[in-house]
LOPAMI-650432 format. One record per atom (N, C-alpha, C, O): residue in three letters; x, y, z. Coordinates in steps of 0.2 Angstrom, whole numbers, padded with zeros to 4 digits, always signed. Example, Ala and Ser with C-alpha at 12.3 -4.5 7.8 and 13.67 -1.06 7.14 Angstrom:
2
ALA+0066-0028+0039;ALA+0062-0022+0039;ALA+0066-0016+0039;ALA+0071-0017+0042;SER+0064-0011+0035;SER+0068-0005+0036;SER+0064+0000+0039;SER+0067+0006+0040;
***
This chain:
85
MET-0239+0039+0102;MET-0236+0036+0107;MET-0240+0030+0109;MET-0246+0030+0110;LYS-0236+0024+0110;LYS-0240+0018+0112;LYS-0239+0017+0119;LYS-0234+0019+0122;GLY-0244+0014+0122;GLY-0244+0013+0129;GLY-0251+0012+0132;GLY-0256+0012+0129;VAL-0251+0010+0138;VAL-0257+0009+0142;VAL-0259+0015+0145;VAL-0255+0018+0149;ASP-0265+0017+0144;ASP-0267+0023+0148;ASP-0272+0021+0154;ASP-0277+0019+0153;LYS-0269+0022+0160;LYS-0273+0020+0166;LYS-0274+0026+0170;LYS-0277+0025+0176;MET-0272+0032+0169;MET-0273+0037+0173;MET-0274+0044+0169;MET-0272+0045+0164;GLU-0279+0048+0172;GLU-0280+0054+0169;GLU-0275+0060+0172;GLU-0274+0059+0178;CYS-0273+0064+0168;CYS-0268+0069+0170;CYS-0272+0074+0175;CYS-0277+0076+0174;PRO-0269+0075+0181;PRO-0272+0079+0186;PRO-0272+0087+0184;PRO-0276+0090+0186;LYS-0268+0088+0179;LYS-0268+0095+0176;LYS-0274+0097+0171;LYS-0277+0101+0171;CYS-0274+0092+0166;CYS-0278+0094+0160;CYS-0284+0088+0159;CYS-0289+0090+0156;GLY-0283+0083+0163;GLY-0289+0078+0163;GLY-0288+0073+0157;GLY-0292+0068+0156;ARG-0283+0073+0153;ARG-0282+0069+0147;ARG-0279+0062+0150;ARG-0277+0062+0155;LYS-0279+0057+0146;LYS-0276+0051+0148;LYS-0268+0051+0148;LYS-0265+0054+0143;CYS-0265+0048+0152;CYS-0258+0047+0153;CYS-0256+0040+0151;CYS-0260+0036+0151;PHE-0250+0040+0149;PHE-0247+0034+0147;PHE-0242+0031+0153;PHE-0239+0035+0156;GLU-0243+0025+0154;GLU-0240+0022+0160;GLU-0233+0020+0158;GLU-0232+0017+0152;GLY-0228+0020+0163;GLY-0221+0019+0161;GLY-0217+0018+0168;GLY-0221+0016+0173;VAL-0211+0018+0168;VAL-0207+0018+0174;VAL-0203+0024+0175;VAL-0200+0027+0170;VAL-0202+0026+0181;VAL-0198+0032+0183;VAL-0193+0029+0188;VAL-0194+0025+0193;LYS-0186+0030+0187;LYS-0181+0028+0191;LYS-0176+0033+0192;LYS-0174+0037+0188;SER-0173+0033+0198;SER-0167+0037+0200;SER-0161+0034+0197;SER-0159+0028+0199;GLU-0157+0037+0193;GLU-0151+0035+0190;GLU-0145+0040+0192;GLU-0147+0046+0191;GLN-0139+0038+0193;GLN-0134+0043+0194;GLN-0129+0042+0188;GLN-0126+0037+0188;ALA-0129+0047+0184;ALA-0124+0047+0178;ALA-0117+0047+0180;ALA-0115+0051+0185;GLY-0113+0044+0177;GLY-0106+0044+0178;GLY-0103+0041+0184;GLY-0097+0041+0185;ARG-0107+0037+0187;ARG-0104+0033+0193;ARG-0105+0026+0192;ARG-0110+0024+0189;LEU-0101+0022+0195;LEU-0101+0014+0194;LEU-0106+0012+0199;LEU-0110+0007+0198;PHE-0106+0015+0205;PHE-0111+0012+0210;PHE-0115+0018+0212;PHE-0113+0024+0212;SER-0121+0016+0215;SER-0126+0022+0216;SER-0128+0022+0224;SER-0134+0023+0226;GLU-0123+0020+0228;GLU-0125+0019+0235;GLU-0127+0026+0238;GLU-0130+0027+0243;GLY-0124+0032+0235;GLY-0125+0038+0237;GLY-0132+0041+0235;GLY-0133+0047+0237;THR-0135+0038+0230;THR-0141+0041+0228;THR-0147+0039+0232;THR-0148+0033+0234;MET-0151+0044+0234;MET-0157+0043+0238;MET-0163+0047+0235;MET-0162+0053+0234;LEU-0169+0044+0235;LEU-0175+0047+0233;LEU-0179+0049+0239;LEU-0180+0044+0242;THR-0181+0055+0240;THR-0185+0057+0246;THR-0191+0061+0244;THR-0191+0064+0239;TRP-0196+0061+0248;TRP-0201+0066+0248;TRP-0201+0070+0254;TRP-0200+0067+0260;THR-0202+0076+0254;THR-0203+0081+0259;THR-0209+0085+0259;THR-0211+0087+0253;PRO-0212+0086+0265;PRO-0219+0090+0264;PRO-0217+0097+0263;PRO-0211+0100+0264;GLU-0222+0101+0260;GLU-0221+0107+0257;GLU-0218+0112+0263;GLU-0214+0116+0262;TYR-0221+0111+0269;TYR-0219+0115+0275;TYR-0212+0115+0277;TYR-0209+0119+0281;GLU-0209+0109+0275;GLU-0202+0108+0277;GLU-0197+0109+0271;GLU-0191+0108+0272;LYS-0199+0112+0266;LYS-0194+0112+0260;LYS-0188+0117+0261;LYS-0183+0116+0258;LYS-0189+0122+0265;LYS-0184+0126+0267;LYS-0180+0125+0273;LYS-0175+0128+0274;SER-0182+0120+0277;SER-0179+0118+0283;SER-0172+0114+0282;SER-0172+0110+0277;VAL-0167+0115+0286;VAL-0161+0112+0285;VAL-0162+0104+0288;VAL-0160+0100+0284;ILE-0166+0103+0293;ILE-0167+0097+0296;ILE-0174+0095+0294;ILE-0179+0099+0296;LYS-0175+0090+0290;LYS-0182+0087+0288;LYS-0184+0082+0293;LYS-0182+0076+0292;LYS-0189+0084+0297;LYS-0192+0079+0302;LYS-0196+0074+0299;LYS-0197+0068+0301;ASP-0200+0076+0294;ASP-0206+0072+0291;ASP-0204+0069+0284;ASP-0208+0067+0280;LYS-0198+0069+0282;LYS-0195+0066+0276;LYS-0196+0059+0275;LYS-0196+0055+0280;LEU-0198+0057+0269;LEU-0199+0050+0268;LEU-0194+0047+0263;LEU-0193+0051+0258;ASN-0191+0042+0264;ASN-0186+0038+0260;ASN-0190+0034+0255;ASN-0194+0030+0257;LEU-0189+0034+0249;LEU-0193+0031+0244;LEU-0188+0026+0240;LEU-0182+0027+0239;LYS-0191+0021+0237;LYS-0188+0016+0233;LYS-0186+0020+0226;LYS-0189+0025+0225;LYS-0180+0018+0223;LYS-0178+0021+0218;LYS-0181+0020+0211;LYS-0180+0024+0206;THR-0186+0016+0211;THR-0190+0014+0205;THR-0197+0014+0207;THR-0199+0012+0212;GLY-0201+0018+0202;GLY-0208+0018+0203;GLY-0212+0018+0197;GLY-0209+0018+0191;SER-0219+0018+0197;SER-0223+0019+0192;SER-0224+0026+0189;SER-0224+0030+0194;GLY-0223+0027+0183;GLY-0224+0034+0180;GLY-0229+0035+0175;GLY-0231+0030+0172;TYR-0232+0040+0175;TYR-0238+0042+0170;TYR-0236+0048+0166;TYR-0235+0053+0170;TYR-0236+0048+0160;TYR-0234+0054+0156;TYR-0240+0056+0152;TYR-0243+0053+0149;CYS-0241+0063+0153;CYS-0246+0066+0149;CYS-0242+0070+0143;CYS-0238+0074+0144;GLN-0244+0067+0137;GLN-0241+0070+0131;GLN-0243+0077+0129;GLN-0239+0081+0127;PHE-0249+0079+0131;PHE-0252+0086+0130;PHE-0248+0091+0135;PHE-0246+0096+0132;CYS-0248+0089+0141;CYS-0245+0094+0146;CYS-0237+0093+0146;CYS-0233+0097+0149;GLU-0234+0088+0144;GLU-0227+0086+0144;GLU-0225+0085+0151;GLU-0220+0088+0153;LYS-0229+0082+0155;LYS-0227+0081+0162;LYS-0227+0074+0164;LYS-0231+0070+0161;VAL-0223+0072+0169;VAL-0223+0065+0171;VAL-0225+0065+0179;VAL-0223+0069+0183;TYR-0230+0061+0180;TYR-0232+0060+0187;TYR-0230+0053+0189;TYR-0231+0048+0186;ALA-0228+0052+0196;ALA-0225+0046+0198;ALA-0227+0044+0204;ALA-0229+0048+0209;THR-0227+0037+0206;THR-0229+0034+0212;THR-0223+0030+0214;THR-0221+0026+0210;PHE-0221+0031+0220;PHE-0215+0027+0223;PHE-0218+0024+0230;PHE-0221+0027+0233;GLU-0215+0018+0231;GLU-0216+0014+0237;GLU-0211+0017+0242;GLU-0205+0019+0240;LEU-0212+0016+0249;LEU-0207+0018+0254;LEU-0201+0013+0253;LEU-0202+0007+0252;SER-0195+0015+0255;SER-0190+0011+0254;SER-0190+0006+0261;SER-0193+0007+0265;GLU-0186+0001+0260;GLU-0185-0004+0266;GLU-0183+0000+0272;GLU-0185-0002+0278;ILE-0178+0005+0271;ILE-0176+0008+0277;ILE-0181+0012+0280;ILE-0182+0012+0287;GLN-0186+0016+0277;GLN-0191+0020+0279;GLN-0196+0015+0283;GLN-0199+0017+0288;SER-0197+0009+0280;SER-0202+0004+0283;SER-0200+0002+0290;SER-0203+0001+0295;ILE-0193+0001+0291;ILE-0190-0001+0297;ILE-0191+0005+0302;ILE-0193+0003+0308;PHE-0190+0011+0300;PHE-0190+0017+0305;PHE-0198+0018+0307;PHE-0199+0020+0313;GLN-0202+0016+0303;GLN-0209+0017+0305;GLN-0212+0011+0309;GLN-0217+0012+0312;GLY-0208+0005+0308;GLY-0210-0001+0311;GLY-0216-0002+0314;GLY-0217-0007+0317;
***
């Protein structure tokens, strides 16, 4: 695989390949209903998520060919930035 290796895999320590990760909604013309969020582990079973973060739908991704895992980094969405003001 060709690519730039800028990150070591957190699992095995080998080099990862840099790419892009994005949220896509298959089968729809518009994606207004799609939202990418991060929730802390302690809230994963809660109905109401108090500490949830809204993320941009596109971020940097790093693929480990050995582990077959993708690790991604996302920035906070504009909506989240307004709420944290």
